[in-house]
C-alpha positions as CSV (number, residue, x, y, z in Angstrom):
1,M,94.2,239.2,90.6
2,A,90.9,238.3,89.0
3,E,87.9,237.6,91.2
4,S,84.9,235.4,90.4
5,S,81.9,237.6,89.4
6,A,79.4,235.5,87.6
7,S,78.6,232.1,86.2
8,R,77.6,231.5,82.6
9,S,76.7,228.1,81.2
10,G,78.7,226.3,83.9
11,Q,81.8,228.4,83.5
12,V,83.1,230.8,86.1
13,V,83.5,234.2,84.5
14,Q,86.0,236.4,86.3
15,S,86.8,240.1,86.2
16,I,89.8,241.3,84.2
17,D,92.4,243.5,86.0
18,R,93.4,246.5,84.1
19,N,97.0,246.1,85.1
20,N,97.4,242.4,84.2
21,I,98.6,240.7,81.0
22,Y,96.8,237.5,80.0
23,G,97.8,234.6,77.8
24,I,95.1,233.8,75.2
25,Q,94.0,230.6,76.9
26,E,93.8,232.2,80.3
27,F,92.0,235.2,78.8
28,L,89.4,232.9,77.2
29,E,88.8,231.0,80.5
30,I,88.5,234.2,82.6
31,T,86.1,236.0,80.2
32,G,84.1,233.0,79.3
33,I,84.2,233.8,75.6
34,G,85.1,231.2,73.0
35,A,87.7,231.3,70.2
36,S,85.1,232.7,67.7
37,G,84.2,235.4,70.2
38,L,87.8,236.4,70.4
39,R,88.2,236.4,66.6
40,A,85.1,238.7,66.4
41,A,86.6,241.0,69.1
42,R,89.9,241.2,67.2
43,R,88.1,242.1,64.0
44,K,86.3,244.9,65.9
45,G,89.5,246.3,67.3
46,L,90.8,244.3,70.3
47,P,94.6,244.3,70.1
48,V,96.4,241.0,70.6
49,H,100.1,241.4,71.4
50,Y,102.7,238.8,70.2
51,V,106.0,238.2,72.0
52,H,108.3,235.4,71.2
53,G,105.6,233.4,69.4
54,R,103.0,233.8,72.3
55,A,99.8,235.8,72.1
56,F,98.7,238.1,75.0
57,V,95.8,240.4,75.7
58,L,96.3,243.4,78.0
59,G,93.7,243.9,80.7
60,S,93.5,247.6,79.8
61,D,93.0,246.8,76.1
62,W,90.1,244.5,77.0
63,L,88.4,247.0,79.2
64,R,88.9,249.8,76.6
65,Y,87.4,247.5,74.0
66,L,84.4,246.8,76.2
67,E,83.8,250.5,76.8
68,S,83.9,251.2,73.1
69,A,81.7,248.2,72.1
70,S,78.1,248.6,71.3
71,T,75.8,248.7,74.4
72,E,72.7,247.5,72.4
73,A,71.4,244.1,73.4
74,P,71.2,241.7,70.5
75,G,67.7,240.8,69.3
76,P,64.8,242.4,67.6
77,K,64.7,246.2,67.3
78,Q,62.4,248.0,69.7
79,G,58.9,247.9,68.5
80,T,59.2,244.7,66.5
81,V,58.0,241.3,67.5
82,P,59.8,238.1,66.4
83,D,57.8,235.9,64.1
84,C,57.5,233.1,66.7
85,V,56.0,235.5,69.3
86,Q,53.7,237.0,66.7
87,R,52.3,233.5,65.8
88,L,51.7,232.9,69.5
89,L,49.9,236.2,69.9
90,L,47.8,235.5,66.8
91,F,47.0,232.0,68.1
92,D,46.0,233.5,71.5
93,D,43.7,236.1,69.7
94,E,42.0,233.3,67.8
95,E,41.3,231.4,71.0
96,D,39.8,234.6,72.6
97,E,37.5,235.0,69.6
98,E,36.3,231.4,69.9
99,D,35.7,231.9,73.6
100,E,33.6,235.0,72.9
101,E,31.6,233.2,70.2
102,D,30.9,230.3,72.6
103,E,29.7,232.8,75.3
104,E,27.3,234.4,72.7
105,D,25.9,231.0,71.8
106,E,25.0,230.3,75.5
């Protein structure tokens, strides 16, 4: 069965067994993703199987989906600096210049 492997925002995130079948609610609880995350995964190719009006995710489908998903971390591209960080860097540079001017005056 699934074992506890990490904690994310107060939720216990567990591992998915390749040989198990998970009802949607159980799948969401185990993976720690929300309904919108599941919708995004489905749009990107995660199959959801319906039997007698109930939805299921196969453990093997989830692991295959993870392997095929992008491995890039979200955020700015390498070599770019977010605006908020850039402003902090500029502010820090201005302070350094002021400190140098004060030292020259002394």
